[in-house]
C-alpha positions in Angstrom: 15.5 -3.7 28.1 15.0 -0.3 30.2 18.4 1.0 27.7 16.4 -0.1 24.6 13.8 1.3 25.6 14.7 4.4 26.0 16.6 4.4 22.9 13.8 3.9 20.8 11.7 6.5 22.5 14.4 9.5 22.6 13.0 11.9 19.9 16.4 13.3 18.8 16.3 13.3 15.3 19.4 13.0 13.4 21.4 11.4 16.0 23.1 8.1 15.3 22.6 4.8 17.4 23.0 1.0 17.1 19.8 -0.9 16.8 19.0 -4.4 15.2 17.1 -4.5 11.9 13.8 -5.6 13.9 14.7 -3.2 16.1 15.0 -0.2 13.9 11.6 -1.3 12.1 10.0 -0.7 15.7 11.8 2.6 15.6 10.3 2.8 12.0 6.7 2.5 13.8 7.2 5.5 16.1 8.7 7.7 13.4 5.6 7.0 11.2 2.8 7.3 13.4 1.4 3.8 13.3 -1.0 3.3 15.8 -1.5 -0.3 16.1 0.9 -3.3 15.9 -0.1 -6.9 15.8 2.4 -9.7 15.8 2.4 -13.5 16.6 6.1 -14.3 17.8 8.2 -16.0 15.3 12.4 -15.6 14.9 13.4 -14.4 12.5 10.8 -11.6 13.2 10.3 -11.5 17.2 12.0 -8.6 18.2 9.8 -6.4 16.2 7.0 -6.7 18.7 8.7 -7.1 22.0 10.5 -3.6 20.9 6.8 -2.2 20.5 5.9 -4.2 23.5 8.4 -1.9 25.4 7.1 1.2 24.4 3.7 0.5 23.4 2.1 2.5 26.5 4.4 5.4 26.2 4.4 6.0 22.9 0.3 5.9 22.9 0.4 2.5 20.3 -2.1 -0.3 20.6 0.0 -3.8 20.4 -1.1 -7.1 20.8 0.4 -10.4 20.4 -2.2 -12.3 18.4 -3.5 -16.0 18.9 -1.6 -16.5 15.5 -0.4 -14.3 12.1 -4.2 -14.6 10.5 -6.0 -13.0 13.3 -2.7 -10.6 13.6 -3.6 -9.5 10.2 -7.2 -9.1 10.7 -7.4 -7.0 13.6 -4.4 -4.8 11.8 -6.7 -4.9 8.6 -9.7 -3.4 10.9 -7.5 -1.1 12.0 -6.5 -0.1 8.7 -9.6 0.1 7.0 -11.1 2.4 9.6 -8.4 4.9 8.9 -5.6 4.1 11.3 -2.3 3.0 10.2 -1.3 -0.2 11.3 2.0 -3.1 11.2 2.1 -6.4 11.3 4.9 -8.6 11.9 5.5 -12.5 11.5 8.4 -15.0 10.5 8.4 -16.3 6.8 5.9 -19.4 7.6 3.6 -17.3 9.4 2.4 -15.6 6.3 1.1 -19.2 5.3 -1.1 -18.9 8.4 -2.5 -15.3 7.4 -2.5 -16.1 3.0 -5.9 -16.8 3.6 -6.6 -13.2 5.1 -3.8 -11.2 3.2 -4.6 -12.7 -0.5 -8.6 -10.8 -0.3 -6.9 -8.3 1.8 -5.7 -6.9 -1.4 -8.8 -6.5 -3.3 -10.7 -4.8 -0.7 -7.3 -2.4 0.4 -6.9 -0.1 3.5 -8.1 3.5 4.4 -4.6 4.1 6.1 -1.1 2.6 5.6 -0.9 -1.1 6.3 2.6 -2.8 5.9 3.2 -6.4 6.4 6.5 -7.8 7.9 7.5 -11.2 6.6 11.1 -12.0 7.9 12.6 -14.9 6.2 15.0 -17.6 7.6 17.6 -18.7 4.8 19.3 -21.6 6.2 16.3 -22.4 8.5 18.6 -21.1 11.5 14.7 -21.3 13.6 12.8 -22.9 11.3 10.8 -25.9 9.3 11.7 -24.9 5.8 13.3 -22.0 4.3 10.6 -20.5 1.8 11.0 -17.5 -0.5 8.1 -15.1 0.6 9.2 -13.0 -2.5 7.0 -14.9 -4.4 4.0 -13.9 -2.1 3.8 -10.6 -3.5 3.7 -11.9 -7.4 0.9 -14.4 -5.8 -1.0 -11.5 -4.0 -0.5 -8.8 -6.3 1.6 -6.1 -3.6 4.2 -3.8 -3.4 7.3 -5.0 -1.8 10.5 -3.5 0.1 13.6 -5.5 0.8 15.7 -3.5 2.9 19.7 -4.8 3.2 20.7 -2.9 6.4 19.2 -1.6 9.7 18.9 2.0 8.5 16.8 0.5 5.4 14.9 -1.3 7.6 14.0 1.7 9.3 13.2 4.0 6.8 11.3 1.3 4.4 8.6 1.3 7.1 7.9 4.7 6.3 8.3 4.1 2.2 6.2 1.2 2.7 3.3 3.4 4.5 3.4 5.8 1.6 3.1 3.3 -0.7 0.6 1.8 1.0 -1.4 4.9 1.5 -0.9 6.2 -1.9 -2.0 3.1 -3.4 -5.0 2.0 -0.6 -3.1 -1.5 -0.6 -0.9 -3.5 1.7 2.7 -3.4 1.4 4.8 -6.1 2.0 8.6 -5.2 3.9 10.4 -8.3 3.3 13.8 -9.0 6.0 16.2 -11.6 6.2 17.6 -13.6 9.2 20.8 -11.4 8.4 19.0 -8.1 8.5 16.7 -8.5 11.0 19.1 -9.8 13.3 22.7 -8.0 12.7 22.8 -4.4 14.7 23.7 -1.2 12.6 24.1 2.1 12.7 20.8 3.9 12.1 20.3 8.1 11.9 17.1 8.6 14.1 14.0 10.6 12.6 11.5 12.6 14.3 9.0 10.8 15.9 5.4 11.5 15.0 2.5 11.0 17.9 0.3 8.0 16.4 -3.3 8.4 15.6 -5.9 5.9 17.3 -9.1 7.8 16.6 -10.5 5.4 13.1 -13.6 6.1 11.6 -15.4 2.9 9.8 -17.2 4.3 6.6 -19.3 1.4 5.0 -18.6 0.5 1.4 -20.2 -3.1 0.7 -18.9 -3.0 -2.6 -15.5 -2.7 -1.9 -15.1 -4.4 1.2 -17.9 -7.3 1.4 -16.0 -9.6 -1.1 -19.0 -11.8 -2.6 -18.1 -13.2 -5.9 -20.0 -10.0 -7.5 -17.8 -7.8 -6.0 -14.5 -9.2 -5.7 -14.7 -10.0 -9.9 -14.6 -5.8 -9.8 -12.1 -5.4 -6.9 -9.7 -8.2 -8.5 -9.8 -5.0 -11.7 -9.1 -2.6 -9.5 -6.2 -4.3 -7.6 -4.5 -4.6 -11.7 -5.2 -1.3 -11.8 -3.7 -0.6 -9.0 -0.5 -2.3 -9.4 0.0 -0.9 -12.8 0.3 2.4 -10.9 2.6 0.8 -8.6 4.9 -0.2 -11.6 5.5 4.0 -12.2 6.1 4.3 -8.5 9.0 1.5 -8.6 10.3 3.3 -11.8 11.1 6.8 -9.9 11.7 5.0 -6.9 15.1 5.8 -5.2 15.0 2.5 -3.7 16.0 0.9 -6.9 19.4 2.7 -7.8 22.7 2.2 -9.3 25.1 2.0 -6.7 28.4 1.9 -8.5 29.4 2.9 -12.1 31.6 0.6 -13.3 33.7 0.7 -16.5 34.4 -3.2 -17.7 31.1 -4.1 -19.0 30.2 -5.9 -16.0 27.2 -5.3 -14.2 25.8 -7.0 -11.0 21.8 -6.7 -9.7 21.1 -7.7 -6.6 19.2 -7.1 -2.9 18.3 -7.7 0.0 21.5 -9.1 2.4 23.0 -10.2 -0.4 23.7 -7.4 -2.1 25.6 -6.5 1.3 28.4 -9.4 0.0 28.3 -8.4 -3.5 30.0 -4.6 -2.2 32.5 -7.2 0.5 33.1 -9.7 -2.5 33.7 -6.6 -5.2 35.9 -4.6 -2.7 38.7 -8.0 -2.1 38.9 -8.7 -5.4 39.1 -5.5 -6.6 36.8 -5.5 -9.3 35.3 -2.6 -11.2 31.6 -3.8 -11.5 28.5 -1.7 -12.1 25.8 -2.4 -9.5 22.3 -2.2 -9.8 20.4 -2.3 -5.9 17.4 -3.2 -5.9 14.9 -2.2 -2.7 11.5 -2.1 -3.9 11.4 -5.3 -5.7 7.6 -6.1 -6.7 7.1 -5.3 -9.1 10.4 -4.8 -10.8 11.4 -1.5 -12.3 11.8 -2.8 -16.1 12.7 -0.2 -17.4 15.4 0.9 -15.1 16.9 -2.7 -15.4 16.4 -3.3 -19.2 18.4 0.4 -18.8 21.2 -0.9 -16.8 21.5 -4.3 -19.1 21.9 -2.2 -22.0 25.2 -0.7 -20.8 26.8 -3.8 -20.5 28.1 -7.1 -22.2 27.2 -9.5 -18.7 24.7 -9.1 -16.1 25.2 -11.1 -12.8 22.3 -11.5 -10.4 23.0 -12.2 -7.0 20.0 -13.4 -4.5 19.3 -16.1 -1.8 17.2 -18.8 -2.1 14.9 -18.8 -5.4 15.7 -17.2 -8.7 13.0 -14.4 -8.0 15.4 -11.6 -9.8 17.2 -13.8 -11.8 13.7 -15.0 -13.8 12.4 -12.2 -14.5 15.6 -10.5 -16.0 16.3 -13.2 -17.9 13.0 -12.7 -19.2 13.6 -8.8 -19.9 16.8 -9.6 -21.5 15.5 -12.1 -24.1 13.3 -9.5 -25.4 15.1 -6.3 -24.7 19.2 -6.9 -24.6 19.4 -10.6 -26.3 23.1 -10.3 -26.5 23.8 -10.0 -23.0 25.3 -12.5 -20.9 23.2 -13.3 -17.9 24.8 -15.5 -14.6 23.1 -16.4 -11.9 21.6 -19.4 -10.6 19.9 -21.1 -13.6 23.6 -21.6 -15.3 25.8 -21.8 -11.9 23.5 -23.6 -9.2 26.9 -24.9 -7.6 27.8 -21.3 -7.0 24.3 -19.6 -6.4 22.7 -22.7 -4.6 18.7 -22.5 -3.8 19.2 -23.1 -0.3 21.1 -22.1 3.0 22.7 -18.7 3.9 24.6 -16.9 1.4 28.0 -15.2 3.1 30.7 -13.0 1.1 32.9 -16.2 0.6 29.9 -17.5 -1.8 29.8 -14.5 -4.2 33.4 -14.5 -4.1 34.2 -17.9 -5.0 31.3 -16.5 -7.2 33.0 -13.8 -9.3 36.3 -15.7 -8.9 34.5 -18.7 -11.2 32.1 -16.4 -13.3 34.9 -13.7 -14.1 38.2 -15.5 -14.5 40.1 -13.7 -11.3 41.8 -15.2 -8.6 40.9 -14.9 -4.9 43.3 -13.1 -2.5 42.0 -15.5 0.1 42.7 -19.1 -0.1 39.0 -20.8 1.7 40.8 -24.6 1.1 43.7 -23.8 3.6 41.2 -22.0 6.0 38.7 -25.0 6.0 41.8 -27.4 6.2 42.8 -25.3 9.7 39.1 -25.1 10.6 38.3 -29.0 10.2 41.8 -29.6 12.3 40.8 -27.1 15.1 37.2 -28.5 14.9 38.8 -32.1 16.3 39.6 -30.7 19.8 35.9 -28.7 19.9 33.3 -31.0 21.2 30.2 -30.9 19.5 27.1 -28.9 21.1 23.7 -29.6 19.5 20.7 -28.0 21.0 18.9 -29.2 23.9 16.5 -28.5 26.3 17.7 -26.0 29.5 18.4 -27.7 32.5 15.6 -28.1 34.4 13.1 -27.6 31.8 9.8 -29.5 32.6 9.4 -30.6 28.9 12.4 -33.3 29.9 10.2 -34.5 32.6 6.9 -34.6 30.1 9.3 -36.4 27.8 10.7 -38.8 30.8 7.1 -39.6 31.7 6.2 -40.0 28.1 8.9 -42.6 27.6 8.0 -44.5 30.9 4.0 -44.6 30.4 4.1 -45.8 26.7 7.7 -47.7 27.2 8.8 -46.3 23.4 5.9 -47.9 21.5 3.5 -45.3 20.7 4.0 -43.1 17.8 4.5 -39.5 19.0 3.2 -36.6 16.8 5.1 -33.5 17.7 4.8 -29.6 16.9 6.6 -26.3 16.7 8.5 -25.1 19.9 11.1 -25.7 22.4 10.1 -28.9 22.8 11.1 -30.4 19.3 14.4 -30.9 20.7 12.7 -33.5 22.5 14.0 -35.7 18.9 17.5 -35.3 20.9 18.9 -38.6 22.7 18.2 -39.7 25.2 14.8 -38.5 25.3 13.7 -39.1 21.8 10.0 -38.0 21.4 8.9 -36.8 18.3 8.5 -38.7 15.1 6.7 -36.5 13.0 6.8 -32.2 12.8 5.2 -30.1 9.7 3.9 -27.3 11.3 2.0 -25.1 14.3 -0.8 -27.3 15.3 0.0 -30.3 12.7 0.7 -32.6 15.8 -3.0 -32.4 16.4 -3.9 -33.2 12.2 -1.0 -36.2 12.2 -2.2 -37.9 15.5 -5.6 -38.6 14.0 -4.8 -39.8 10.2 -2.1 -41.6 12.2 -4.6 -43.4 14.7 -7.0 -44.0 12.0 -4.5 -46.2 10.2 -2.2 -47.9 12.6 -2.7 -50.1 15.8 -0.4 -48.9 18.4 -0.8 -46.3 20.5 -0.5 -42.5 19.5 0.4 -39.6 21.4 0.5 -35.8 19.7 2.5 -33.5 21.6 2.0 -29.4 21.8 3.0 -26.4 23.5 0.6 -23.5 24.9 1.6 -21.1 22.9 1.0 -23.3 19.6 -2.3 -25.3 21.1 -4.0 -21.6 20.7 -2.1 -20.9 17.4 -3.3 -24.0 15.6 -4.9 -26.8 17.3 -8.1 -25.7 17.9 -9.9 -27.2 14.4 -7.5 -30.1 14.4 -9.2 -30.8 18.3 -12.7 -30.3 17.2 -12.1 -32.5 14.2 -11.1 -35.0 16.8 -13.8 -35.1 18.7 -16.7 -34.7 16.0 -14.5 -37.5 14.2 -13.8 -39.7 17.4 -10.0 -39.8 16.5 -8.6 -42.1 19.0 -5.2 -40.2 20.6 -4.0 -38.7 23.2 -3.0 -34.6 23.0 -0.2 -33.6 25.6 -0.2 -30.1 25.9 3.2 -28.6 27.6 2.1 -25.6 29.5 5.3 -24.0 30.6 3.2 -20.6 30.8 4.5 -18.8 27.8 6.1 -18.8 24.6 9.6 -19.5 25.6 11.5 -20.7 22.4 11.0 -17.0 20.6 11.7 -14.9 23.9 8.8 -15.5 26.8 6.3 -13.9 25.1 2.7 -13.8 26.7 -0.1 -16.0 25.0 -3.7 -16.2 25.8 -3.2 -18.9 28.5 -0.6 -16.6 30.5 -3.1 -13.9 31.4 -1.0 -11.1 30.3 -1.5 -9.2 27.6 1.3 -7.5 24.9 2.2 -4.4 26.8 1.9 -6.7 29.9 -1.0 -5.4 31.6 -3.6 -8.2 33.0 -5.8 -10.1 30.7 -8.5 -12.4 30.8 -6.8 -15.9 31.1 -7.8 -18.5 28.8 -7.1 -22.1 30.3 -6.4 -24.9 28.2 -8.4 -27.5 30.0 -11.0 -25.4 29.8 -11.1 -24.9 26.2 -10.4 -29.1 25.7 -13.5 -29.1 27.7 -15.5 -26.9 25.7 -14.6 -28.6 22.5 -16.0 -31.7 23.3 -13.1 -33.7 24.8 -14.5 -36.3 27.6 -11.0 -36.8 29.3 -9.5 -34.2 30.2 -7.0 -33.9 33.3 -3.9 -31.3 34.4 -0.9 -32.6 35.9 2.6 -31.1 37.2 4.9 -33.2 35.3 7.5 -32.8 38.1 5.3 -35.6 39.9 6.5 -38.3 37.9 4.5 -41.2 39.5 1.1 -39.7 39.0 1.8 -38.2 35.8 2.6 -41.7 34.4 -0.5 -43.1 35.7 -2.5 -40.7 34.3 -1.2 -40.9 30.7 -1.3 -44.7 31.1 -5.2 -44.0 31.8 -5.5 -41.5 29.3 -4.2 -43.9 26.7 -7.0 -46.5 27.8 -9.4 -43.9 27.1 -11.8 -44.5 23.6 -12.0 -41.3 21.9 -9.5 -38.2 21.9 -7.7 -37.1 25.5 -6.2 -34.1 26.7 -3.7 -33.9 29.4 -2.1 -30.0 30.3 1.7 -31.0 32.0 2.2 -27.7 33.4 4.9 -26.2 35.1 6.7 -23.4 34.2 9.5 -22.5 32.1 12.7 -23.0 34.0 14.2 -19.9 32.8 11.4 -18.0 34.4 11.6 -19.4 37.5 15.3 -19.3 37.8 15.0 -15.5 36.6 12.3 -14.5 39.4 14.1 -16.2 41.9 17.0 -13.7 41.2 14.9 -11.1 41.2 13.4 -11.7 44.7 17.3 -12.4 45.6 16.2 -16.2 46.6 18.7 -18.7 46.6 18.9 -21.3 43.8 19.4 -24.6 45.6 20.9 -27.3 43.5 20.8 -31.1 43.2 23.5 -32.9 45.1 24.7 -36.2 44.5 26.0 -38.4 47.5 29.4 -39.6 46.0 29.2 -42.9 48.7 25.7 -44.0 47.0 26.3 -43.0 43.7 27.5 -46.6 41.9 28.4 -44.7 38.6 25.6 -46.9 36.7 24.7 -43.4 34.9 21.2 -44.4 34.9 20.4 -40.3 35.4 22.4 -39.2 32.5 21.3 -42.1 30.1 17.8 -41.6 31.1 17.3 -37.6 30.9 20.0 -36.4 29.6 20.5 -33.3 31.5 23.4 -30.6 30.7 23.7 -30.3 34.6 24.7 -33.9 34.8 28.2 -34.3 34.3 30.4 -37.6 34.4 33.7 -37.8 36.3 35.9 -40.5 37.6 33.4 -43.1 36.8 30.7 -41.5 38.9 28.1 -38.3 38.3 28.7 -35.0 39.5 26.3 -31.5 39.2 26.9 -28.7 37.7 25.9 -26.5 40.6 25.9 -23.2 37.9 23.4 -24.9 35.9 21.6 -26.8 38.5 18.1 -25.4 39.1 17.2 -28.0 41.9 13.9 -29.4 39.9 15.1 -32.8 41.3 14.1 -34.6 38.0 17.5 -37.0 38.1 16.3 -37.9 41.6 13.2 -39.9 40.1 15.8 -41.8 37.8 18.2 -43.1 40.6 17.7 -46.3 41.6 20.1 -45.9 44.8 18.8 -42.5 45.8 22.1 -40.9 45.4 20.6 -37.6 44.4 19.4 -35.2 47.1 18.8 -31.3 47.7 22.3 -30.1 48.2 21.2 -28.5 51.7 19.8 -32.4 52.6 23.1 -33.7 51.6 25.4 -30.9 53.5 
């Protein structure tokens, strides 16, 4: 991390370095004098906030991990309307949370540059859906840029600031997982010192969006978007990168553009390629001019046919004789789901243009299928020593597998895997509380809601207040591992540490629950299995909402701290003479450190962190701390 910090802070214009797309955006913050950066961590956007967190103090930037994305937008908006440049970063579904603020911020506009980074996740690598956030630009009437590599990710921060300040509008910078998490060469520019001294100038008609003012500001927004169209037409981000001679053109953007280049080279095609880097509003005249020079146009984009639908509409009016190929006529070649690859585009071009691929993908698939037979499946699982495993074991013991368990977004969603199998419905951040309320009203079985500590602060509070107000009968179990673990161990209000590692006010979950009016609130370490089971049983007998906080630190943080202090990590040990090979430990908790061997179980010392949950499951007391068994 020190190396990355030094790299980002290096003021060496012209130097080339390797950066992730997200790290390049953080560098773009430095090069454009952005003074305020806010975020809620979420993959694939997490490294933007994490990188800025490393450099914020040295660079004179105010950075915070906000409670959720809506708050993050509002904090950044407050800075931007006061004349200080701001950037807010989030994953694609985070924009759903932030949309309430964003839609009206488009009406009020800003007085300094405001960039919203949305990191989309084709193929749901770490998300509950693969929505296409380009439609937010259409919905909100905001300009949008799309980088295809790390260099563009950095540079487009500057373009976004320029456009935002020229129009006094927020500007959307939309990335995807492949752009965010690919490391590529970046030429550094000059670092610009941020200005953190703003001034709020009152303008009630502009900034107070009561209906009378909102109607006027909507018209202002529409006029600004007419100006944005001119910017898009003239933008160097929209350009013809290759001039072919065979009458066939390709229009593409974002990560898909990279696959177009590679596929064209592999197939040896002489195609014209129009790359779109500013995709809202689209440069209509530039697209029409490009189409008129060709007999056939292929549109290549991931997820929704955002570009294709608009291009087809233009072709209908201005170039009706041109063949347009894309998702509409080739859904089997350009699916609306998943992430594209070079192979996707090679096979599509081969089919549409009638050329043979030099790569035999069928043969590769057959060899891969054969080789895969020798590979053991490796599904995502909870880490050895994870306190969530202890919590889920307690839930199974206390509820006897009969309760309905709503779950939420975080590491603990992995609880659905055997053998723990905790989690019956998952929709979005905080939904465990609301769905538990509804389910408890219409069924007789006990209902438990499982949520993490960061997610509790993010989205659970309205649902919890609603549960108290309407007296919904369920137990909310908050798994507090003292960090936002799944996205990279960022702090949250319950840690008492801010985004720049400074001490902050610690907000205790149990105090919040009591403040919401919950009458039954208790805190317990889930590794104290017997006590935790008893308390959960008591909570299940309570009438009305109850809250249990299962608090134990993330195992990765515990082991990292021990290594930092040069303290030993003492694993568990199985006394072979006592082990009967009943496999109860494996069957009940499924810890990856437990390994069957010769009809018995052994412990992988390299994985075990000595949490001793397995000892709680052994009916023969065969599992002890290594020092006890030696």
